[in-house]
PLY file of the C-alpha trace (Angstrom):
ply
format ascii 1.0
element vertex 276
property float x
property float y
property float z
element edge 275
property int vertex1
property int vertex2
end_header
-0.02 -0.01 -0.01
1.38 3.41 -0.96
0.72 6.71 0.78
1.43 9.68 -1.45
1.60 13.39 -0.51
1.38 15.83 -3.41
4.31 18.15 -3.88
4.37 21.31 -5.91
6.17 19.49 -8.70
3.48 16.85 -8.88
0.83 19.53 -9.14
2.69 21.25 -11.98
2.84 17.92 -13.84
-0.84 17.36 -13.14
-1.71 20.79 -14.56
-0.35 19.64 -17.92
-1.78 16.16 -17.74
-5.34 16.85 -16.60
-6.45 18.62 -19.75
-10.19 17.88 -19.60
-10.09 16.80 -23.22
-10.21 13.32 -24.73
-6.92 12.22 -26.21
-5.34 9.23 -27.88
-1.57 9.12 -27.86
0.16 6.67 -30.28
2.23 3.86 -28.78
0.42 3.78 -25.36
-1.98 0.93 -24.48
-4.83 3.26 -23.44
-6.73 6.40 -24.38
-8.13 9.10 -22.12
-11.82 9.75 -21.54
-13.17 12.59 -19.41
-16.11 13.09 -17.12
-17.32 16.70 -17.14
-20.90 15.90 -15.99
-22.61 18.18 -18.50
-24.26 15.31 -20.39
-25.97 13.30 -17.67
-29.67 12.44 -17.56
-31.77 15.20 -16.02
-32.64 13.26 -12.89
-28.95 12.85 -12.02
-28.60 16.52 -11.06
-29.25 17.98 -7.64
-32.63 19.72 -7.67
-31.44 22.81 -5.81
-28.51 24.21 -3.88
-29.55 22.25 -0.80
-30.24 19.04 -2.73
-33.77 18.13 -1.73
-33.77 15.10 -4.09
-30.65 13.63 -2.42
-32.59 12.30 0.58
-34.66 9.15 0.33
-35.38 9.63 -3.43
-33.11 6.96 -4.89
-30.66 9.51 -6.20
-27.64 8.33 -8.15
-25.48 9.44 -11.10
-23.75 7.55 -13.83
-21.27 8.89 -16.34
-21.40 7.21 -19.76
-17.90 8.45 -20.78
-15.90 6.91 -17.93
-18.31 4.35 -16.47
-18.06 6.04 -13.06
-21.13 6.20 -10.87
-22.19 6.85 -7.26
-25.09 7.03 -4.86
-25.41 8.45 -1.32
-24.80 6.08 1.60
-28.16 4.58 2.67
-29.88 6.87 0.12
-29.23 9.86 2.41
-26.71 12.51 1.41
-26.10 13.46 5.05
-24.68 9.95 5.61
-22.05 10.57 2.91
-22.52 11.11 -0.80
-21.40 12.65 -4.07
-23.87 14.85 -5.95
-23.82 16.59 -9.33
-24.93 20.21 -9.40
-24.44 23.57 -11.15
-24.48 25.96 -8.20
-21.71 28.61 -8.23
-20.38 30.62 -5.27
-22.78 32.33 -2.88
-22.08 34.98 -0.31
-22.87 33.41 3.11
-23.16 36.27 5.63
-22.53 35.81 9.35
-26.05 36.76 10.28
-27.37 33.64 8.50
-24.77 31.21 9.83
-27.38 28.83 11.23
-28.71 28.30 7.70
-25.47 28.02 5.78
-26.02 24.31 5.27
-28.97 25.09 3.04
-26.41 26.18 0.42
-24.28 23.08 0.87
-23.86 22.42 -2.89
-22.62 25.91 -3.76
-19.10 25.70 -5.16
-16.79 28.51 -4.13
-16.06 29.47 -7.75
-17.96 31.10 -10.63
-16.64 30.71 -14.18
-17.08 33.09 -17.12
-20.44 31.53 -17.98
-21.74 31.97 -14.43
-21.42 28.28 -13.55
-19.16 26.46 -11.06
-17.45 23.97 -13.38
-13.81 23.95 -14.37
-13.02 25.19 -17.90
-16.44 27.01 -18.13
-18.52 23.86 -17.87
-21.87 23.96 -16.13
-21.75 21.04 -13.71
-19.36 19.44 -11.29
-19.42 17.08 -8.28
-19.75 18.00 -4.63
-18.63 15.29 -2.28
-19.76 15.24 1.40
-18.62 12.97 4.22
-15.67 11.61 6.11
-14.75 8.30 7.77
-15.81 9.13 11.29
-14.23 6.67 13.73
-17.42 6.80 15.81
-19.42 5.52 12.86
-21.68 8.56 12.59
-20.48 9.49 9.08
-19.04 7.74 6.05
-16.53 8.61 3.37
-18.42 8.49 0.03
-17.26 6.48 -2.95
-17.54 6.33 -6.75
-16.74 3.25 -8.74
-16.49 1.88 -12.24
-19.82 0.33 -12.95
-19.20 -1.79 -16.06
-18.86 -4.87 -13.92
-18.35 -5.38 -10.18
-14.63 -6.04 -10.88
-13.84 -3.37 -13.52
-10.59 -1.51 -12.81
-9.05 1.51 -14.54
-6.51 4.16 -13.76
-7.90 7.54 -12.83
-5.25 9.87 -14.20
-6.35 12.98 -12.40
-9.08 15.46 -11.58
-9.64 19.02 -10.31
-10.76 20.08 -6.84
-11.85 23.30 -5.08
-13.72 24.35 -1.95
-17.43 24.92 -1.37
-18.85 28.20 -0.16
-20.10 26.54 3.02
-16.70 25.21 3.97
-14.97 28.50 3.15
-17.49 30.49 5.22
-16.87 28.27 8.24
-13.13 28.37 7.82
-12.90 32.18 7.51
-15.17 33.34 10.33
-15.23 32.87 14.08
-18.73 31.41 13.91
-17.68 27.99 12.67
-14.56 25.90 12.73
-12.21 28.86 12.47
-9.46 26.81 10.83
-7.37 29.82 9.63
-7.87 31.62 12.92
-6.68 28.63 14.89
-3.51 28.01 12.85
-5.17 24.88 11.47
-5.73 22.92 8.25
-8.34 21.10 6.13
-7.72 18.50 3.47
-9.26 15.95 1.14
-7.92 12.32 1.01
-8.36 10.25 -2.14
-8.12 6.50 -1.42
-7.95 3.82 -4.19
-9.53 0.43 -3.70
-9.09 -2.55 -6.02
-11.80 -4.98 -7.10
-11.54 -6.86 -3.81
-11.72 -3.67 -1.71
-8.09 -3.62 -0.82
-6.42 -0.19 -0.55
-3.99 0.56 -3.35
-2.82 4.00 -2.16
-3.74 7.32 -0.65
-3.22 10.90 -1.85
-3.84 13.85 0.44
-4.33 17.45 -0.68
-4.86 20.59 1.41
-7.94 22.68 0.85
-6.71 25.11 3.51
-3.45 25.30 5.41
-2.73 27.94 8.01
-0.10 26.02 9.91
3.11 27.77 10.92
1.89 31.13 9.78
0.72 29.97 6.31
-2.30 31.48 4.62
-3.35 28.99 1.97
-7.07 28.76 1.13
-8.00 27.03 -2.14
-10.29 29.36 -4.11
-9.63 28.16 -7.66
-9.76 24.80 -9.39
-6.55 22.87 -8.67
-5.34 19.73 -10.53
-4.65 16.57 -8.59
-2.73 13.65 -10.13
-4.14 10.25 -9.08
-2.34 7.81 -11.39
-0.21 6.83 -8.40
-3.20 4.95 -7.00
-2.81 2.45 -9.85
-5.70 0.49 -11.32
-8.70 0.82 -9.03
-12.32 -0.19 -8.97
-13.39 2.38 -6.36
-12.31 5.88 -5.41
-13.06 6.78 -1.80
-13.10 10.46 -0.81
-12.30 11.12 2.81
-11.81 14.44 4.61
-9.76 15.50 7.60
-8.95 18.69 9.49
-7.37 20.08 12.58
-10.62 21.19 14.14
-12.34 18.20 15.70
-14.83 17.84 18.51
-16.73 15.13 20.35
-18.50 14.08 17.16
-15.45 14.29 14.86
-14.63 16.85 12.21
-16.16 20.32 12.79
-15.27 21.82 9.42
-18.01 21.06 6.90
-16.67 18.00 5.06
-17.28 19.11 1.48
-15.08 19.25 -1.59
-15.96 20.07 -5.22
-14.58 17.83 -7.97
-14.57 18.18 -11.73
-12.93 16.98 -14.95
-12.07 13.35 -14.00
-9.63 11.93 -16.55
-9.69 8.12 -16.89
-7.45 5.77 -18.84
-9.48 3.22 -20.91
-7.50 0.28 -22.27
-7.29 0.27 -26.06
-9.55 -2.35 -27.61
-12.09 -2.06 -24.76
-15.27 -0.02 -24.39
-16.98 1.75 -21.53
-20.27 0.07 -20.72
-21.74 1.74 -17.65
-24.24 -0.37 -15.70
-26.34 1.36 -13.02
-27.04 -2.02 -11.34
-23.45 -1.95 -10.04
-24.10 1.21 -8.00
-27.69 0.56 -7.00
0 1
1 2
2 3
3 4
4 5
5 6
6 7
7 8
8 9
9 10
10 11
11 12
12 13
13 14
14 15
15 16
16 17
17 18
18 19
19 20
20 21
21 22
22 23
23 24
24 25
25 26
26 27
27 28
28 29
29 30
30 31
31 32
32 33
33 34
34 35
35 36
36 37
37 38
38 39
39 40
40 41
41 42
42 43
43 44
44 45
45 46
46 47
47 48
48 49
49 50
50 51
51 52
52 53
53 54
54 55
55 56
56 57
57 58
58 59
59 60
60 61
61 62
62 63
63 64
64 65
65 66
66 67
67 68
68 69
69 70
70 71
71 72
72 73
73 74
74 75
75 76
76 77
77 78
78 79
79 80
80 81
81 82
82 83
83 84
84 85
85 86
86 87
87 88
88 89
89 90
90 91
91 92
92 93
93 94
94 95
95 96
96 97
97 98
98 99
99 100
100 101
101 102
102 103
103 104
104 105
105 106
106 107
107 108
108 109
109 110
110 111
111 112
112 113
113 114
114 115
115 116
116 117
117 118
118 119
119 120
120 121
121 122
122 123
123 124
124 125
125 126
126 127
127 128
128 129
129 130
130 131
131 132
132 133
133 134
134 135
135 136
136 137
137 138
138 139
139 140
140 141
141 142
142 143
143 144
144 145
145 146
146 147
147 148
148 149
149 150
150 151
151 152
152 153
153 154
154 155
155 156
156 157
157 158
158 159
159 160
160 161
161 162
162 163
163 164
164 165
165 166
166 167
167 168
168 169
169 170
170 171
171 172
172 173
173 174
174 175
175 176
176 177
177 178
178 179
179 180
180 181
181 182
182 183
183 184
184 185
185 186
186 187
187 188
188 189
189 190
190 191
191 192
192 193
193 194
194 195
195 196
196 197
197 198
198 199
199 200
200 201
201 202
202 203
203 204
204 205
205 206
206 207
207 208
208 209
209 210
210 211
211 212
212 213
213 214
214 215
215 216
216 217
217 218
218 219
219 220
220 221
221 222
222 223
223 224
224 225
225 226
226 227
227 228
228 229
229 230
230 231
231 232
232 233
233 234
234 235
235 236
236 237
237 238
238 239
239 240
240 241
241 242
242 243
243 244
244 245
245 246
246 247
247 248
248 249
249 250
250 251
251 252
252 253
253 254
254 255
255 256
256 257
257 258
258 259
259 260
260 261
261 262
262 263
263 264
264 265
265 266
266 267
267 268
268 269
269 270
270 271
271 272
272 273
273 274
274 275
């Protein structure tokens, strides 16, 4: 099992690699396909910035380009889930702090078209959840749905913060990560067809340790090929601010432009039965 921490050099390489365009390079045994989430069936999108249809409604999404799919844990997004939406940044004011969660799918970014997606696309993913040791919450997953053993390499993707998480981290009403010299990060964990961990890649969404002032407010590339061939990608969260019930910082991260290697001579045949 490998544990990988992204360095600045890796991120520079990822910026070139994760192009969000399909490509086919001669003399390699695979070609790239990309999930941008703008061509899904209508019912696969969150109904509103809170996501009313993510609770007890049988919500799931399935990407025909990569074969990736996901549904909330126990059909309830609050138990851990990955949703597709098109809700750009909102201004969450301190006076409404008790209701910030109602904008949980707002991505802290607005592109030139007025949408949240990387490269001016309309839609992206918002992942919520973390592996709470007390068992109250779960780290959500997405997997290749062609068969229950399909494995591919995820070459990379892009991440950024949500408005809800940023509001909590930059005020004294919530977790106060920057105020308390703390940090917040996303953890990508690869699992093979048998559920064994293949690797782990950790990326900071905010880092104010030792006088630093890093807060991710743009789309940032993340290279994931180091996880190897995987069937499932688990998305965990961690932070310095924890309480009796685990992580205090809202455990959200936005994801877009997932680049997948598909073996030459094979086809992507998504099957929703393997996520439902």
